[in-house]
C-alpha positions as CSV (number, residue, x, y, z in Angstrom):
1,M,1.7,-8.7,-7.7
2,G,1.7,-12.0,-9.4
3,K,4.1,-14.9,-8.9
4,K,6.8,-13.4,-11.1
5,G,6.7,-10.2,-9.1
6,A,6.9,-12.1,-5.9
7,L,9.9,-13.9,-7.1
8,L,11.6,-10.7,-8.0
9,F,10.9,-9.1,-4.6
10,D,12.1,-12.4,-2.9
11,S,15.4,-12.0,-4.7
12,I,16.0,-8.3,-3.7
13,A,14.5,-8.6,-0.1
14,P,18.0,-8.4,1.5
15,I,18.7,-5.1,-0.2
16,Y,15.3,-3.7,0.9
17,G,16.2,-4.8,4.4
18,L,19.2,-2.4,4.4
19,F,16.9,0.5,4.0
20,F,14.4,-0.4,6.8
21,K,15.4,2.4,9.1
22,L,15.4,5.0,6.4
23,Q,11.9,3.8,5.2
24,K,10.6,4.1,8.8
25,K,11.9,7.7,9.1
26,R,10.1,8.6,5.8
27,Y,6.9,7.0,6.9
28,H,7.0,8.8,10.2
29,A,7.5,12.1,8.3
30,V,4.7,11.4,5.7
31,I,2.1,10.3,8.4
32,A,2.9,13.5,10.4
33,R,2.6,15.7,7.3
34,A,-0.8,14.1,6.4
35,S,-2.2,14.1,9.9
36,T,-4.0,17.4,9.3
37,V,-6.0,15.7,6.6
38,L,-6.3,12.2,8.1
39,D,-5.0,11.2,11.5
40,L,-4.3,7.5,11.4
41,T,-4.1,7.3,15.2
42,Q,-7.9,7.7,15.4
43,Y,-8.2,4.2,14.0
44,A,-7.6,0.9,15.9
45,T,-6.9,-1.5,13.1
46,V,-5.0,-1.2,9.8
47,L,-4.1,-3.7,7.0
48,D,-0.9,-3.0,5.2
49,V,-1.2,-4.4,1.7
50,G,2.2,-5.2,0.1
51,C,4.0,-4.5,3.4
52,G,7.4,-5.6,2.2
53,T,9.9,-5.5,5.0
54,G,7.4,-4.1,7.4
55,A,8.7,-0.5,7.8
56,L,5.2,1.0,7.7
57,C,3.8,-1.7,9.9
58,A,6.5,-0.8,12.5
59,V,5.6,2.9,12.4
60,L,1.9,2.2,12.8
61,H,2.5,-0.2,15.7
62,E,4.6,2.3,17.4
63,K,1.6,4.7,17.2
64,G,-0.6,2.1,19.1
65,I,-2.4,0.8,16.0
66,A,-3.0,-2.9,15.6
67,V,-1.6,-3.6,12.2
68,T,-1.5,-6.7,10.0
69,G,0.9,-6.9,7.1
70,I,0.4,-9.0,4.0
71,D,2.8,-9.6,1.1
72,P,3.2,-12.4,-1.5
73,A,7.0,-12.3,-1.3
74,Q,8.0,-14.7,1.5
75,E,11.6,-13.4,1.7
76,M,10.3,-9.8,2.3
77,L,8.3,-11.1,5.2
78,R,11.3,-13.0,6.5
79,V,13.2,-9.8,6.7
80,A,10.2,-8.0,8.3
81,R,9.9,-10.7,11.1
82,R,13.6,-10.3,11.9
83,Q,13.2,-6.6,12.8
84,P,13.0,-6.2,16.6
85,E,10.1,-3.7,16.5
86,N,8.0,-6.1,14.4
87,Q,8.0,-9.1,16.8
88,R,4.3,-8.6,17.8
89,I,3.0,-7.8,14.3
90,P,1.3,-10.5,12.4
91,F,2.7,-11.0,8.8
92,I,0.8,-13.2,6.3
93,V,2.0,-14.5,3.0
94,A,-0.9,-13.4,0.7
95,S,-1.7,-11.5,-2.5
96,V,-4.4,-8.8,-2.7
97,L,-5.0,-10.1,-6.3
98,E,-6.7,-13.1,-4.7
99,P,-9.5,-13.1,-2.0
100,L,-7.8,-12.5,1.3
101,P,-8.5,-14.6,4.4
102,F,-10.4,-11.8,6.2
103,A,-14.2,-11.1,6.6
104,D,-15.8,-8.1,5.1
105,K,-14.9,-4.8,7.0
106,S,-12.3,-6.5,9.1
107,F,-10.1,-3.4,9.4
108,D,-10.8,0.3,10.0
109,V,-8.3,1.2,7.3
110,S,-6.3,-0.6,4.6
111,I,-3.2,1.0,3.0
112,A,-1.1,0.0,0.0
113,S,2.2,1.9,-0.2
114,Y,3.8,2.1,-3.7
115,V,2.0,-1.1,-4.8
116,A,-0.5,0.3,-7.4
117,H,1.8,1.7,-10.0
118,G,3.6,-1.7,-10.3
119,L,0.3,-3.5,-11.2
120,Q,-1.6,-3.6,-14.5
121,K,-4.9,-1.8,-14.7
122,H,-7.1,-4.9,-14.2
123,E,-4.9,-5.9,-11.2
124,R,-5.3,-2.5,-9.6
125,E,-9.0,-2.8,-10.0
126,Q,-8.9,-6.1,-8.1
127,M,-6.8,-4.5,-5.4
128,Y,-9.2,-1.5,-5.0
129,A,-12.2,-3.8,-4.8
130,E,-10.6,-6.1,-2.3
131,M,-9.3,-3.3,-0.1
132,S,-12.8,-1.7,-0.2
133,R,-14.4,-4.9,0.9
134,L,-12.1,-5.2,3.9
135,S,-12.2,-1.6,5.1
136,K,-14.7,0.1,7.3
137,S,-13.5,3.7,7.0
138,K,-10.7,4.4,4.5
139,V,-8.6,2.9,1.8
140,I,-5.3,4.7,1.3
141,I,-3.4,4.3,-1.9
142,Y,0.0,5.8,-1.2
143,D,1.8,6.2,-4.5
144,Y,3.3,8.5,-7.1
145,N,1.6,11.7,-8.3
146,Q,2.1,13.2,-11.7
147,K,5.3,15.1,-10.8
148,R,7.9,12.7,-12.3
149,A,11.5,12.4,-11.5
150,W,13.9,11.4,-14.3
151,L,15.4,8.6,-12.2
152,T,12.1,7.2,-11.2
153,S,10.9,7.4,-14.8
154,F,14.0,5.6,-16.1
155,I,13.7,2.8,-13.5
156,E,10.0,2.4,-14.2
157,W,10.7,2.3,-17.9
158,L,13.3,-0.5,-17.3
159,E,10.8,-2.4,-15.2
160,R,8.1,-2.2,-18.0
161,G,5.4,-1.7,-15.4
162,D,2.2,0.5,-15.8
163,Y,3.7,3.5,-13.9
164,F,3.3,6.0,-16.8
165,R,-0.3,5.3,-17.3
166,F,-1.1,5.0,-13.6
167,I,0.2,8.5,-12.7
168,K,-2.1,10.0,-15.5
169,V,-5.3,8.3,-14.5
170,A,-4.9,7.2,-10.8
171,K,-7.7,9.3,-9.2
172,K,-10.3,8.7,-12.0
173,E,-9.4,5.0,-12.1
174,M,-10.2,4.7,-8.4
175,E,-13.5,6.7,-8.9
176,D,-14.5,4.4,-11.8
177,C,-13.7,1.1,-10.0
178,S,-16.6,-1.2,-9.6
179,R,-17.3,-4.6,-8.2
180,E,-20.4,-6.6,-9.0
181,L,-21.9,-3.5,-10.6
182,E,-21.4,-1.3,-7.5
183,A,-18.7,1.4,-7.2
184,C,-15.7,0.4,-5.0
185,F,-15.6,3.9,-3.4
186,S,-18.1,6.6,-2.7
187,E,-15.5,9.3,-2.7
188,V,-11.8,9.7,-3.7
189,T,-9.6,12.6,-2.7
190,M,-6.0,13.1,-3.7
191,V,-3.6,14.7,-1.2
192,D,0.0,15.4,-2.0
193,V,2.1,14.2,0.9
194,D,5.5,14.7,-0.7
195,T,6.9,16.4,-3.8
196,K,6.3,13.4,-6.0
197,A,3.8,11.3,-3.9
198,A,0.2,11.4,-2.9
199,W,-2.3,9.7,-0.6
200,Y,-5.4,8.8,-2.6
201,L,-8.0,8.7,0.2
202,C,-10.9,6.5,-0.8
203,T,-14.1,6.0,1.1
204,P,-15.3,2.4,0.8
205,R,-18.9,1.5,0.0
């Protein structure tokens, strides 16, 4: 997400904050549903890329995972820090499109929830590469699959993002990602976790 995107999300952060409890409920359900494929509670540390108001961070923290949230939108993080369940979670203003202030393999897992489809292709490649650098075990891209809903399609058309291309090429794009002539991931698996959403499970190099 660039500066324009951060400004947009700064402006709508209070609206997102109204849905914090609902988002938490959905994250709990998705994590439980996906646990037969990947049990996040087996990991100690997670980086939440584009954490927004911190709903996923709150869920992971409640499961005993040490989670760090990053987002370029300061107002989103302001809302996140106000949530009682987020008081012990570190939130950092940062963009994954720039080198993040963490050493290589600082986290067991990194996860980006509904971030990828809003980026352009070259930005997604930057994100994949940076998340691979930071992760020991798994990179999870949680985003749309190819089963489109008309309302989502309409909203994404209005936003003029890269949603329509992303949902067609997501898995192959991750498989083809490279950094300094080396593949970002050694393996990419797609698992549907909802009717119109998937976890793209990527094994970092």
